[in-house]
C-alpha positions as CSV (number, residue, x, y, z in Angstrom):
1,M,-33.4,-54.6,237.1
2,V,-36.0,-53.0,239.4
3,A,-37.2,-56.3,240.7
4,H,-33.7,-57.3,241.5
5,S,-33.2,-54.1,243.5
6,R,-36.3,-54.8,245.6
7,N,-35.1,-58.3,246.5
8,R,-31.9,-56.9,247.7
9,A,-33.7,-54.3,249.8
10,S,-36.0,-57.0,251.3
11,R,-33.1,-59.0,252.5
12,C,-31.9,-55.9,254.4
13,R,-35.1,-55.1,256.3
14,P,-35.1,-58.1,258.6
15,S,-31.7,-57.2,259.9
16,R,-32.1,-54.5,262.5
17,L,-28.5,-54.8,263.5
18,F,-27.0,-53.4,260.3
19,P,-29.3,-50.7,258.8
20,L,-26.4,-48.3,258.3
21,I,-24.4,-51.0,256.5
22,C,-27.3,-51.6,254.0
23,L,-27.7,-47.9,253.4
24,S,-24.0,-47.4,252.9
25,G,-23.9,-50.2,250.4
26,F,-26.5,-48.6,248.2
27,V,-24.8,-45.2,248.4
28,L,-21.4,-46.8,247.5
29,A,-22.9,-48.7,244.6
30,A,-24.5,-45.5,243.3
31,L,-21.1,-43.7,243.4
32,L,-19.2,-46.5,241.8
33,L,-21.6,-47.5,239.0
34,P,-20.7,-44.5,236.7
35,L,-17.0,-45.1,237.2
36,L,-17.4,-48.8,236.4
37,R,-19.5,-48.0,233.4
38,S,-17.0,-45.6,231.8
39,N,-14.2,-48.0,232.5
40,I,-16.0,-50.8,230.7
41,F,-16.8,-48.7,227.7
42,A,-13.3,-47.4,227.6
43,Q,-12.1,-51.0,227.2
44,V,-14.4,-51.8,224.4
45,S,-14.4,-48.5,222.5
46,P,-12.5,-48.5,219.1
47,T,-8.8,-47.7,219.3
48,P,-7.3,-45.1,217.0
49,N,-6.4,-46.5,213.6
50,R,-2.8,-47.6,213.3
51,K,-0.1,-46.1,211.1
52,I,2.1,-48.3,209.0
53,N,5.3,-46.4,208.2
54,I,7.1,-46.5,204.9
55,V,9.6,-49.3,204.7
56,L,11.9,-49.8,201.8
57,G,13.5,-53.2,202.0
58,T,15.1,-55.9,199.7
59,K,11.9,-57.9,199.6
60,G,9.7,-55.1,198.5
61,I,8.1,-51.8,199.4
62,Q,5.5,-51.1,202.1
63,E,3.8,-47.9,201.6
64,E,2.4,-45.8,204.4
65,E,-1.3,-46.4,204.9
66,E,-3.5,-44.9,207.6
67,E,-7.1,-44.0,208.1
68,E,-8.3,-40.7,209.6
69,D,-10.6,-41.1,212.5
70,D,-14.1,-39.6,212.4
71,E,-13.3,-36.6,214.5
72,A,-10.4,-35.7,212.3
73,L,-12.5,-36.1,209.2
74,K,-15.3,-34.0,210.6
75,N,-12.9,-31.2,211.4
76,A,-11.2,-31.4,208.0
77,D,-14.5,-31.4,206.2
78,E,-15.6,-28.3,208.0
79,S,-12.4,-26.4,207.4
80,L,-12.0,-27.4,203.8
81,A,-15.5,-26.4,202.6
82,F,-14.8,-23.2,200.7
83,H,-18.6,-22.7,200.2
84,K,-20.8,-23.5,203.2
85,K,-23.7,-23.6,200.7
86,L,-23.5,-25.1,197.2
87,F,-24.8,-23.4,194.1
88,L,-24.5,-26.3,191.7
89,P,-26.5,-26.1,188.4
90,P,-29.6,-28.2,188.0
91,Q,-28.8,-31.7,186.8
92,N,-30.5,-33.5,183.9
93,N,-31.3,-37.2,184.0
94,L,-28.0,-38.3,182.4
95,S,-26.0,-36.2,184.9
96,R,-27.9,-37.8,187.9
97,K,-27.6,-41.3,186.5
98,L,-23.8,-41.0,186.0
99,E,-23.4,-39.5,189.4
100,K,-25.0,-42.6,190.9
101,T,-22.8,-44.8,188.7
102,N,-19.8,-43.2,190.4
103,S,-20.7,-45.0,193.7
104,L,-20.8,-48.5,192.2
105,P,-18.1,-51.0,193.2
106,P,-15.2,-51.7,190.9
107,L,-15.3,-54.3,188.2
108,N,-13.3,-57.5,188.3
109,I,-13.4,-57.9,192.1
110,D,-14.2,-61.6,191.5
111,L,-10.9,-61.9,189.6
112,F,-8.8,-59.7,191.9
113,P,-10.6,-59.8,195.3
114,K,-7.8,-58.0,197.2
115,L,-5.5,-55.1,196.5
116,A,-1.8,-55.4,197.5
117,K,-0.9,-53.8,200.7
118,S,1.7,-51.6,199.0
119,H,-0.5,-50.7,196.0
120,V,-0.4,-47.3,194.3
121,K,-3.8,-46.4,192.8
122,I,-3.9,-45.4,189.2
123,V,-6.2,-42.7,187.8
124,L,-6.6,-42.5,184.0
125,Y,-8.6,-39.5,182.9
126,V,-10.0,-39.5,179.4
127,H,-12.3,-37.6,177.0
128,N,-13.3,-39.1,173.7
129,R,-10.3,-40.5,171.8
130,P,-11.0,-44.3,171.6
131,H,-8.1,-45.1,169.3
132,Y,-5.8,-43.6,171.9
133,L,-7.5,-45.3,174.9
134,R,-7.1,-48.7,173.3
135,K,-3.4,-48.1,173.0
136,V,-3.1,-47.0,176.6
137,V,-5.1,-49.9,177.9
138,D,-3.0,-52.3,175.9
139,S,0.2,-50.8,177.4
140,L,-1.3,-51.0,180.9
141,S,-2.1,-54.7,180.4
142,K,1.6,-55.4,180.0
143,V,2.7,-53.5,183.2
144,E,4.3,-55.6,185.9
145,G,2.2,-55.6,189.1
146,I,-0.9,-54.0,187.5
147,H,-3.0,-56.8,188.9
148,E,-2.2,-55.6,192.4
149,T,-3.9,-52.2,192.2
150,L,-7.1,-50.4,191.3
151,L,-7.4,-48.6,188.0
152,I,-9.8,-45.6,188.1
153,V,-10.9,-44.3,184.7
154,S,-12.4,-40.8,184.9
155,H,-14.6,-39.7,181.9
156,D,-15.3,-36.1,180.8
157,G,-18.7,-36.8,179.3
158,Y,-20.3,-40.1,178.3
159,F,-19.2,-41.8,175.1
160,E,-20.4,-45.4,174.5
161,E,-17.3,-46.6,172.7
162,M,-15.0,-45.3,175.5
163,N,-17.3,-47.0,178.1
164,K,-17.1,-50.4,176.2
165,I,-13.3,-50.3,176.1
166,V,-13.0,-49.8,179.8
167,E,-15.6,-52.5,180.5
168,G,-13.5,-54.9,178.5
169,I,-10.5,-54.6,180.9
170,R,-9.7,-57.9,182.7
171,F,-6.2,-57.4,184.0
172,C,-7.0,-55.6,187.3
173,Q,-9.8,-54.1,189.4
174,V,-11.2,-51.1,187.4
175,K,-13.7,-48.5,188.3
176,Q,-15.3,-45.9,186.0
177,I,-16.3,-42.5,187.2
178,F,-18.0,-39.7,185.2
179,A,-17.8,-36.0,185.8
180,P,-21.4,-35.3,186.7
181,Y,-21.2,-31.6,185.7
182,S,-19.2,-32.0,182.5
183,P,-20.2,-29.4,180.0
184,H,-20.5,-32.3,177.5
185,L,-23.6,-33.5,179.4
186,F,-25.5,-30.2,179.2
187,P,-26.2,-29.4,175.6
188,D,-28.6,-26.5,176.4
189,S,-27.8,-25.2,179.9
190,F,-24.8,-24.3,182.0
191,P,-22.1,-25.6,182.3
192,G,-22.8,-26.3,178.6
193,V,-24.1,-23.5,176.4
194,S,-27.0,-21.6,177.9
195,P,-29.6,-19.7,176.0
196,G,-28.5,-16.1,175.8
197,D,-24.8,-16.8,176.5
198,C,-22.3,-14.4,174.9
199,Q,-20.2,-16.0,172.2
200,E,-16.6,-15.5,171.3
201,R,-16.0,-11.7,171.5
202,D,-19.6,-10.5,171.9
203,D,-20.1,-7.2,173.6
204,P,-22.8,-7.9,176.3
205,S,-24.1,-4.3,176.2
206,L,-24.7,-4.6,172.5
207,K,-25.8,-8.2,172.2
208,H,-27.7,-8.2,175.5
209,C,-26.1,-11.6,176.3
210,K,-24.8,-12.9,179.6
211,G,-21.2,-13.9,180.5
212,K,-18.0,-12.3,181.6
213,A,-15.1,-12.4,179.1
214,D,-11.6,-13.4,179.9
215,Q,-8.6,-11.0,180.1
216,Y,-8.4,-11.1,176.3
217,G,-12.0,-10.3,175.6
218,N,-13.1,-13.9,174.8
219,H,-16.2,-15.5,176.3
220,R,-16.3,-19.0,177.7
221,S,-16.3,-22.0,175.5
222,P,-17.7,-25.1,177.2
223,R,-15.4,-27.4,175.2
224,I,-12.4,-25.6,176.5
225,V,-13.4,-25.0,180.1
226,S,-14.3,-28.7,180.5
227,L,-10.5,-29.5,180.6
228,K,-10.0,-27.6,183.9
229,H,-13.4,-28.6,185.3
230,H,-12.9,-32.3,184.7
231,W,-9.4,-32.4,186.3
232,W,-10.5,-30.4,189.4
233,W,-13.7,-32.4,189.9
234,M,-11.8,-35.6,189.5
235,M,-9.2,-34.7,192.1
236,N,-11.8,-33.7,194.6
237,W,-13.9,-36.8,194.0
238,V,-11.0,-39.3,194.1
239,W,-9.3,-37.8,197.2
240,D,-12.3,-36.7,199.2
241,G,-15.5,-38.3,197.8
242,M,-14.9,-41.8,196.4
243,E,-15.3,-44.6,198.9
244,E,-12.4,-46.6,197.5
245,S,-9.9,-43.8,197.9
246,K,-11.1,-41.1,200.3
247,R,-9.2,-42.6,203.2
248,H,-6.1,-43.5,201.1
249,T,-3.0,-41.7,202.3
250,G,-0.5,-43.3,200.0
251,H,0.3,-42.1,196.5
252,I,-2.0,-42.0,193.5
253,V,-0.5,-41.8,190.0
254,F,-2.4,-39.9,187.3
255,I,-2.1,-40.6,183.6
256,E,-4.1,-39.5,180.5
257,E,-5.5,-41.3,177.4
258,D,-2.5,-40.3,175.3
259,H,0.2,-41.6,177.7
260,F,1.9,-44.8,176.8
261,I,2.9,-46.7,179.9
262,Y,6.0,-48.8,180.0
263,P,6.1,-52.3,181.6
264,N,8.2,-51.1,184.5
265,A,6.1,-48.0,185.3
266,Y,4.2,-49.4,188.2
267,R,7.2,-50.8,190.0
268,N,9.2,-47.6,189.4
269,I,6.5,-45.4,190.7
270,Q,6.4,-47.5,193.9
271,I,10.1,-47.0,194.3
272,L,10.0,-43.3,193.6
273,S,7.1,-42.6,195.9
274,S,8.8,-44.5,198.8
275,L,12.2,-42.8,198.3
276,K,10.8,-39.3,197.6
277,Q,10.7,-38.1,201.2
278,H,14.2,-39.3,202.1
279,K,15.9,-38.5,198.9
280,C,14.4,-35.1,198.1
281,A,12.5,-33.2,200.9
282,E,11.5,-30.5,198.4
283,C,9.9,-33.1,196.1
284,L,6.1,-33.0,196.4
285,A,5.5,-35.5,193.7
286,A,7.1,-38.3,191.7
287,N,7.0,-38.5,187.9
288,L,7.3,-41.3,185.4
289,A,8.7,-39.0,182.7
290,P,10.5,-35.7,182.3
291,S,8.5,-32.5,182.3
292,D,9.7,-32.0,178.7
293,V,7.5,-34.6,177.0
294,T,9.8,-34.9,174.1
295,Y,12.8,-35.8,176.3
296,K,13.7,-39.5,176.9
297,G,15.9,-38.8,179.9
298,E,19.6,-38.5,180.8
299,Q,20.3,-42.3,180.7
300,T,22.6,-41.9,183.7
301,E,22.6,-43.5,187.2
302,N,21.1,-40.6,189.1
303,F,17.6,-39.5,190.3
304,I,16.5,-36.2,188.9
305,A,14.6,-33.5,190.8
306,E,12.9,-31.0,188.5
307,K,9.7,-29.2,187.7
308,I,6.6,-31.3,188.2
309,G,5.5,-32.7,184.8
310,N,2.1,-33.8,183.6
311,V,2.9,-37.3,182.4
312,G,2.6,-39.9,185.1
313,Y,2.7,-37.8,188.2
314,A,2.0,-39.1,191.7
315,F,1.5,-37.5,195.1
316,N,-0.1,-38.4,198.4
317,R,-2.9,-36.9,200.6
318,T,-0.6,-34.5,202.4
319,V,0.2,-32.9,199.1
320,W,-3.4,-33.0,198.0
321,R,-4.3,-31.0,201.1
322,K,-1.8,-28.4,200.2
323,I,-3.2,-28.2,196.7
324,H,-6.8,-28.1,197.9
325,S,-6.0,-25.3,200.3
326,R,-5.3,-23.1,197.2
327,A,-8.7,-23.7,195.6
328,R,-9.5,-20.0,195.4
329,E,-6.2,-19.3,193.5
330,F,-6.8,-22.3,191.2
331,C,-10.4,-21.4,190.5
332,A,-9.8,-17.7,189.9
333,F,-6.7,-17.9,187.6
334,D,-7.6,-17.0,184.0
335,D,-6.3,-20.1,182.2
336,Y,-8.3,-23.1,181.0
337,N,-5.3,-25.4,181.4
338,W,-5.1,-27.1,184.8
339,D,-1.4,-27.8,184.6
340,I,-0.4,-24.2,183.7
341,T,-2.7,-23.0,186.5
342,M,-0.8,-25.2,188.9
343,W,2.6,-24.0,187.7
344,A,1.8,-20.3,187.6
345,T,-0.3,-20.0,190.8
346,V,-0.7,-23.0,193.1
347,Y,2.9,-24.2,193.3
348,P,4.4,-20.7,193.7
349,S,1.9,-19.9,196.4
350,L,3.2,-22.8,198.6
351,G,6.2,-20.5,199.5
352,V,9.0,-23.0,198.8
353,P,10.5,-24.3,195.5
354,V,8.5,-27.3,194.3
355,Y,10.2,-30.3,192.7
356,T,9.3,-33.8,191.5
357,L,11.5,-36.9,191.7
358,R,12.0,-39.0,188.6
359,G,14.4,-41.5,187.2
360,P,16.9,-41.0,184.4
361,R,14.8,-42.9,181.9
362,R,11.2,-42.4,181.2
363,S,8.6,-45.0,182.2
364,A,5.8,-43.3,180.3
365,A,5.6,-41.3,177.1
366,H,3.2,-38.9,175.5
367,F,2.1,-40.1,172.0
368,G,-0.3,-39.0,169.3
369,K,-1.0,-35.6,168.0
370,C,-4.7,-35.1,168.4
371,G,-5.3,-32.8,171.4
372,L,-7.4,-29.8,172.1
373,H,-5.1,-27.4,170.3
374,Q,-5.3,-29.5,167.1
375,G,-9.1,-29.4,167.3
376,N,-11.0,-29.4,164.0
377,N,-9.6,-28.2,160.7
378,K,-12.4,-26.7,158.7
379,G,-14.9,-29.0,160.4
380,V,-12.8,-32.2,159.9
381,P,-11.8,-33.7,163.3
382,C,-8.2,-34.2,164.0
383,F,-7.4,-37.9,163.7
384,D,-4.4,-40.2,163.9
385,N,-4.4,-43.9,164.7
386,G,-2.0,-43.7,167.6
387,Q,0.4,-46.2,165.9
388,E,3.5,-44.1,166.6
389,T,4.2,-45.4,170.1
390,P,7.7,-45.6,171.7
391,D,10.1,-48.4,171.4
392,I,10.6,-50.6,174.5
393,D,14.1,-51.6,175.5
394,E,14.9,-54.5,177.8
395,L,15.7,-52.0,180.5
396,D,12.2,-50.7,180.3
397,K,10.6,-54.0,181.1
398,V,12.1,-54.3,184.7
399,P,12.5,-51.9,187.6
400,N,15.6,-49.8,186.8
401,L,16.0,-47.5,189.8
402,K,18.4,-48.1,192.6
403,P,17.9,-46.5,196.1
404,E,21.6,-45.7,196.5
405,W,21.6,-43.3,193.6
406,E,22.3,-39.6,194.3
407,V,19.8,-36.9,193.3
408,I,20.6,-34.2,190.8
409,R,18.5,-31.0,191.0
410,Q,17.8,-29.2,187.8
411,E,17.5,-25.4,188.2
412,P,15.9,-23.1,187.2
413,H,12.6,-24.8,186.7
414,G,11.8,-23.0,183.4
415,G,8.4,-22.9,181.7
416,Y,5.4,-21.3,183.2
417,Q,6.1,-19.7,186.6
418,A,4.7,-17.1,189.0
419,G,3.9,-13.8,187.2
420,F,2.5,-15.5,184.1
421,K,-1.0,-14.1,183.5
422,G,-2.5,-17.1,181.8
423,W,-3.8,-17.9,178.3
424,G,-7.4,-17.0,179.2
425,G,-10.5,-18.9,178.5
426,W,-11.5,-18.9,182.1
427,G,-13.0,-15.5,182.8
428,D,-16.6,-16.3,183.5
429,D,-17.7,-16.0,187.1
430,R,-20.0,-19.1,186.8
431,D,-17.0,-21.3,186.1
432,H,-15.2,-19.9,189.1
433,K,-18.1,-20.6,191.3
434,L,-18.6,-24.1,190.0
435,C,-14.9,-24.8,190.5
436,L,-15.2,-23.7,194.1
437,D,-18.3,-25.9,194.6
438,F,-16.2,-28.9,193.5
439,A,-13.7,-28.0,196.2
440,S,-16.5,-27.9,198.8
441,M,-19.2,-30.4,197.8
442,Y,-17.6,-33.6,199.3
443,H,-16.5,-31.9,202.5
444,I,-20.0,-30.4,203.0
445,S,-21.7,-33.8,202.4
446,S,-19.3,-35.6,204.7
447,L,-19.8,-32.9,207.4
448,S,-23.6,-33.3,207.1
449,H,-23.2,-37.0,207.4
450,N,-21.2,-36.7,210.5
451,L,-23.6,-34.2,212.1
452,S,-26.6,-36.5,211.3
453,K,-24.8,-39.4,213.0
454,Q,-24.4,-37.2,216.1
455,T,-28.1,-36.4,216.3
456,L,-29.3,-40.1,216.0
């Protein structure tokens, strides 16, 4: 570049008639070069990502998909970090290993290399009930359209039999994730049982133990608090940390290991999630089943707007941002149940009545009887073989929702509402802080990554 400039200058020197013209040329080039440079770079710089709006047509459903640009992500990461510094407990080897596993690519990509454009991701969160999980996996294998999507299985702890069941899935892409701070991974330290922890109704001043009791005088039980920790960590990782979903703006549907899934469930949740905004502006979610888990539905030709249930519920990133913004309320409420915490504190704090949209027939059903509340009876684990699963009618095998149906709103919501003080089990400050760390950790890491890129 320098040599080229000298050659141009040498051609000017012999000409004594035009010295001012040569000088003017260099000055003009110096003035124009920055402008030309910026114009060129503007032409080749990346354009903002496109939005694809929701379209409901006779040939199928196209769901809104968009990607947030780096600047928007950076600003969101900074504003959504409730803790600017994390105080996570020290990890053991198993915790670190499982956390690395969470970043591995999904299984079965060779069988299903591409996800459908209109896919709704499915998250199945589980603990350690393999006889239930087998039943759920078998029901999922018969779901129409299941091959189009990604199934994410979130584990609360590591249990080899549960792991093998998931590894045997061949009907869709599947990804396993493990809560890295599950109390079940820490047998002798927080968030498991720490030496010197208060137990049950111990008086710290008399026992010289550590821990803060709940509103009823009971100290934390790792087995119980793991329910709320797992759900909250899973939500934060899936929406904000996991590569396969952190830019997903469409709906994600959440199910549990004791939810039987009907063959039409996937197509129905696609329809509900696409119609939700137009049919029911107050509906933040869509549900595959009524909030009353024993109810089979009205069997009419209407959509139902009611309280958000915990069987097959789906929402998008906009709703997740609303939920995440209430992290302090969620993490401080003295109840170990994530769903009761949502009903009693998070939803009421949004300032408007909150509904979900569902069909008049259920497309998912709760089954079995072994849950946390059954627990152990005199040291004998609760057990049933999960054989009592619902009957499937012909109408449950095909999409059975019609866009032209009207919406019937059911009021009042009933059940747990604002003013309920909670069932307790969530009084220890350490659990509150860990919960808030979950709300911050993936925003802080993303922010750090963006800042590091700026300094390179």
